[in-house]
C-alpha positions as CSV (number, residue, x, y, z in Angstrom):
1,M,98.6,77.5,108.6
2,F,95.2,76.2,110.4
3,G,93.2,78.2,112.4
4,R,94.5,81.7,110.8
5,V,93.0,83.9,108.6
6,V,95.4,85.8,105.5
7,L,94.8,88.4,103.8
8,V,96.5,88.8,100.5
9,S,96.0,92.3,99.1
10,G,97.1,94.5,96.5
11,P,97.4,94.8,92.5
12,E,99.9,93.0,91.2
13,S,98.5,89.7,90.4
14,L,101.7,88.1,89.6
15,L,102.6,88.6,93.3
16,A,99.1,88.0,94.5
17,E,99.0,84.2,92.6
18,R,102.6,83.3,94.1
19,A,101.8,84.6,97.6
20,V,98.3,82.1,97.6
21,E,100.6,79.5,95.8
22,S,102.7,79.4,98.9
23,L,100.0,79.8,101.4
24,V,98.5,76.5,100.4
25,R,101.7,74.7,99.7
26,R,102.4,75.3,103.5
27,A,99.1,74.5,104.5
28,R,99.0,71.2,102.4
29,D,102.6,70.7,103.7
30,E,101.0,70.5,107.4
31,R,97.7,68.8,106.6
32,P,98.3,66.8,103.4
33,D,94.7,65.3,104.0
34,A,93.4,68.8,103.9
35,S,90.8,69.6,101.1
36,V,91.4,72.7,98.8
37,T,88.7,74.9,97.8
38,K,88.9,77.8,95.7
39,V,86.1,80.4,95.4
40,E,85.1,83.7,93.7
41,A,83.6,86.1,96.7
42,A,80.6,86.9,94.1
43,T,79.7,83.6,93.8
44,L,79.2,82.9,97.8
45,D,75.8,82.8,100.0
46,A,75.5,82.6,103.6
47,G,74.8,78.5,103.1
48,R,77.7,78.3,100.3
49,L,80.4,80.2,102.7
50,A,79.9,77.9,105.4
51,E,79.9,74.6,103.6
52,V,83.3,75.4,102.4
53,T,84.8,77.1,105.6
54,G,83.5,73.7,107.2
55,A,85.4,70.4,107.4
56,S,84.2,68.2,104.2
57,L,83.3,64.6,104.5
58,F,86.1,63.2,103.5
59,A,88.1,65.2,105.1
60,E,88.7,67.0,108.8
61,A,90.6,69.8,107.5
62,S,89.9,72.5,104.8
63,I,92.1,75.3,103.3
64,V,89.9,77.6,101.5
65,V,90.9,80.4,98.7
66,V,88.3,82.8,98.2
67,T,89.1,85.4,95.3
68,E,88.2,88.7,94.4
69,L,87.3,89.7,97.8
70,A,86.2,93.1,96.7
71,D,83.1,91.4,95.3
72,L,81.5,89.6,98.4
73,P,78.1,90.2,98.8
74,Q,77.6,92.9,102.1
75,D,75.3,90.9,104.1
76,L,78.2,88.3,104.0
77,F,80.9,91.0,106.0
78,D,79.5,89.8,109.7
79,Q,80.2,85.9,109.0
80,V,83.9,86.9,107.1
81,A,84.8,88.7,109.8
82,A,84.0,86.3,112.8
83,L,85.6,84.0,110.6
84,A,88.7,85.6,111.0
85,Q,88.1,86.3,114.7
86,Q,87.6,82.4,115.2
87,P,88.3,80.4,112.1
88,G,88.6,77.2,114.0
89,D,91.8,74.8,113.8
90,D,90.7,73.0,110.8
91,L,90.7,76.0,108.7
92,A,93.0,77.4,106.4
93,L,91.5,80.8,105.5
94,V,93.4,82.7,102.5
95,L,91.5,85.8,101.3
96,L,92.3,87.8,97.7
97,H,91.7,91.4,97.5
98,Q,93.2,93.3,94.5
99,G,93.4,96.7,96.3
100,G,91.1,99.7,96.0
101,N,88.5,101.5,98.1
102,K,85.6,98.1,97.3
103,G,85.0,96.2,100.2
104,R,87.4,98.6,102.7
105,G,84.6,98.2,105.0
106,L,85.7,94.4,105.8
107,L,89.2,95.2,104.9
108,D,89.0,97.1,107.9
109,R,87.3,94.7,110.2
110,L,89.6,92.0,109.0
111,K,92.3,94.3,109.8
112,K,91.0,95.0,113.4
113,A,90.6,91.5,113.8
114,R,94.3,91.1,113.3
115,V,94.9,88.8,110.3
116,E,98.1,88.2,108.7
117,V,98.2,90.6,105.7
118,V,100.5,89.6,102.6
119,D,101.1,93.2,100.5
120,C,101.1,92.9,96.7
121,P,101.7,96.4,95.6
122,A,102.1,97.3,91.8
123,I,105.2,97.2,90.4
124,K,106.5,100.6,89.0
125,A,108.2,101.1,85.7
126,Y,111.3,102.2,87.1
127,E,111.5,99.3,89.8
128,L,111.2,96.7,86.8
129,P,115.1,96.2,86.6
130,Q,115.4,95.3,90.3
131,F,112.8,92.7,89.9
132,A,113.8,91.2,87.1
133,V,117.0,91.0,89.6
134,N,115.6,89.6,92.2
135,E,113.6,87.0,89.5
136,A,117.5,85.7,88.8
137,R,118.2,85.5,92.3
138,R,114.8,83.5,93.4
139,S,116.2,80.7,91.4
140,G,119.9,81.0,92.5
141,A,121.1,82.8,89.1
142,R,122.3,85.7,88.5
143,L,121.6,89.1,86.7
144,D,123.7,92.4,86.9
145,Q,121.6,95.6,87.2
146,Q,122.3,96.9,83.6
147,T,121.2,93.7,81.6
148,A,118.1,93.7,83.7
149,V,117.8,97.3,81.7
150,T,118.5,95.9,78.9
151,L,115.8,93.2,79.2
152,V,113.5,95.9,80.5
153,E,113.9,97.9,78.0
154,A,113.0,95.0,75.3
155,L,110.1,93.7,76.5
156,G,108.6,97.1,78.3
157,S,106.6,97.5,81.4
158,D,104.7,94.0,81.6
159,V,105.6,92.5,84.9
160,R,104.4,89.0,83.6
161,G,106.4,89.3,80.3
162,V,109.6,89.8,82.3
163,A,109.5,87.3,84.6
164,A,108.5,84.7,81.9
165,A,111.7,86.4,79.9
166,V,114.2,85.7,83.1
167,R,112.7,82.0,83.2
168,Q,113.0,81.4,79.6
169,L,116.6,82.7,79.7
170,L,117.6,81.1,82.5
171,D,116.3,77.3,81.2
172,D,119.0,78.0,78.5
173,S,121.7,79.2,80.5
174,D,124.6,76.8,81.3
175,D,126.1,78.5,84.4
176,A,123.0,80.0,85.7
177,T,123.8,83.6,84.7
178,I,121.8,86.0,82.1
179,T,124.5,87.9,79.9
180,D,124.0,90.8,77.8
181,A,124.4,89.2,74.7
182,A,121.8,86.1,75.4
183,V,119.3,88.7,76.2
184,R,120.4,90.7,72.7
185,R,120.4,87.1,70.9
186,Y,117.0,86.3,72.3
187,F,115.3,89.7,71.8
188,A,117.3,90.8,68.4
189,G,115.6,93.9,67.2
190,R,114.0,94.9,70.6
191,A,116.7,94.9,72.7
192,D,119.4,96.3,70.1
193,V,117.4,99.5,69.7
194,T,114.4,101.0,71.7
195,S,112.6,103.7,72.2
196,F,114.8,104.9,75.6
197,T,118.1,103.9,73.2
198,V,116.7,106.8,71.2
199,A,115.9,109.6,74.2
200,D,119.3,108.7,75.6
201,S,121.6,109.7,72.1
202,V,119.5,112.7,71.6
203,L,120.0,113.8,75.3
204,G,123.3,113.2,75.6
205,G,124.2,115.1,72.2
206,H,124.4,112.2,69.5
207,R,122.3,113.4,67.4
208,D,123.0,111.5,64.2
209,E,123.5,108.5,65.8
210,A,120.0,109.0,67.2
211,L,118.8,109.1,64.0
212,G,120.2,105.8,63.1
213,Q,119.0,104.6,65.9
214,L,115.1,105.6,65.0
215,R,114.8,104.3,62.0
216,W,116.2,101.0,62.8
217,A,114.0,101.2,66.1
218,L,111.1,101.8,63.8
219,E,112.1,99.2,61.2
220,S,111.9,96.5,64.1
221,G,108.4,97.6,65.0
222,V,108.8,100.1,67.7
223,A,105.7,102.0,67.7
224,P,106.3,106.1,66.8
225,V,104.1,106.5,70.0
226,L,106.8,105.2,71.9
227,V,109.5,106.9,71.0
228,T,107.9,110.3,71.9
229,S,106.9,108.8,74.9
230,A,110.2,108.0,75.9
231,M,111.9,111.5,74.8
232,A,108.9,112.9,77.1
233,S,110.1,110.7,79.8
234,G,113.5,111.5,79.7
235,L,113.4,115.3,79.4
236,R,111.0,115.3,82.4
237,N,113.5,113.3,84.4
238,L,116.0,115.8,83.1
239,G,114.3,118.8,84.2
240,K,113.5,117.5,87.7
241,Y,117.0,117.2,87.8
242,L,118.2,120.1,86.9
243,D,115.8,121.6,89.4
244,A,116.7,119.5,92.0
245,R,120.3,120.3,91.6
246,D,119.5,123.7,91.6
247,A,118.4,123.8,95.0
248,R,121.4,121.5,96.4
249,V,119.7,118.2,97.2
250,R,121.5,115.1,97.6
251,D,121.7,112.5,94.5
252,A,119.8,109.9,96.5
253,D,116.9,112.2,97.4
254,I,116.8,113.5,94.0
255,A,116.2,109.6,92.4
256,R,113.6,109.3,95.2
257,Q,111.5,112.6,94.1
258,I,112.0,111.6,90.2
259,G,111.1,108.0,90.9
260,V,114.4,106.6,88.9
261,P,116.8,104.2,90.2
262,P,120.2,105.8,91.6
263,W,122.2,104.2,88.7
264,K,120.2,106.3,86.2
265,M,121.8,109.8,88.3
266,R,125.0,109.3,85.8
267,D,123.4,109.4,83.0
268,L,121.4,112.4,84.1
269,S,124.5,114.2,85.7
270,R,125.9,113.8,81.9
271,Q,123.0,115.0,80.7
272,A,122.8,118.0,82.9
273,R,126.0,119.8,81.8
274,D,124.8,120.4,78.0
275,W,121.0,121.5,79.3
276,T,119.1,124.6,80.4
277,P,115.5,124.8,82.4
278,R,114.8,126.8,79.2
279,G,115.9,124.0,76.9
280,V,114.6,121.4,78.5
281,A,111.0,123.3,78.0
282,A,111.4,124.1,74.5
283,A,112.0,120.6,73.8
284,L,109.3,119.0,75.8
285,Q,107.1,121.5,73.4
286,R,108.3,120.2,70.3
287,V,107.9,116.7,71.8
288,A,104.1,117.1,72.6
289,A,103.7,118.5,68.8
290,T,105.0,115.4,67.6
291,D,103.6,113.3,70.0
292,A,100.1,114.8,68.1
293,D,101.4,113.9,65.3
294,V,102.3,110.5,65.7
295,K,98.8,110.0,66.9
296,G,97.1,111.2,63.5
297,A,97.7,114.9,63.1
298,A,100.0,114.5,60.2
299,G,100.4,112.3,57.4
300,D,104.0,110.8,58.2
301,P,104.7,109.9,62.0
302,E,108.4,108.9,60.7
303,F,109.2,112.3,59.2
304,S,107.8,114.0,62.2
305,L,109.9,111.8,64.6
306,E,113.0,112.4,62.5
307,R,112.1,116.2,62.4
308,M,112.0,116.2,66.3
309,V,115.1,114.2,67.0
310,I,116.8,117.0,65.5
311,D,115.1,120.0,66.8
312,V,115.3,118.7,70.3
313,A,119.1,118.3,69.7
314,G,119.4,121.4,68.6
315,Q,118.1,123.0,72.2
316,R,121.1,121.0,73.9
317,G,123.8,123.3,75.0
318,R,121.6,127.0,74.4
319,R,122.5,129.4,76.6
320,P,119.2,131.3,78.8
321,D,119.4,133.9,76.3
322,G,118.5,131.2,73.7
323,A,122.2,131.2,72.1
324,L,124.5,128.3,71.7
325,G,126.8,127.9,74.1
């Protein structure tokens, strides 16, 4: 670690924090006597930067973490670029940039100097179940894909929330396995019925079941806008699947185009048997109107959602001429 500069770059703060912690830990293992300094880039000037990156009075080696690199004063770019080229044998320098174009000139100079780069890209919503599976594996535990999906649907797209839930579930697991029953026990009311559960039931042709799930979801605190969002997302994915299927594209390629995990293709294939592009388009228009209702255009969001479920389910099985098949 010493004699090196590492750039931790990307918007996913949890991954970035873990990367920084790992780098600092490795450096301290190499030089237990090293001093550790963490400083925000915006607070630096030439003198302070020289001070923190030089050996302290009480330690011969320095571990320095500079956060929010995008806010570094521009007049310090040359000084940081020089450190990147010749950091010195007693310095381990970690630079943290949250992504984006701010400070791009310095980033280009750092990469030209061939500093080590640790990428921390944003975790997309469809990647969260696999993220949860990987979180369990990091602890030597087991979590299957479908249970991970249930967990993510219960918690939403908060990466930190998913990571914390995995830790909580593992802390109370006797055999290092997170089960579907455990997820439902800990997140009862959220894991049992979610907005995606309602959408899947509607698209799968289970109208009455979807109405019951909708009422339970709303009673459990699911926001009406999440139901319209899940319905719109499901319909858009189904429409893309229908278009790609007609073009004879492979399932693996369709999954990448749509942005869904491969296991979701089974659901889309099953739903697509009773839907046409025209039906999907009509259903999306109905969902858009309901979305406006639940955001204030109508006085009774629950009634609007129930009508949406009935109307969207009615588009399933319609032939291209509009008649029921």
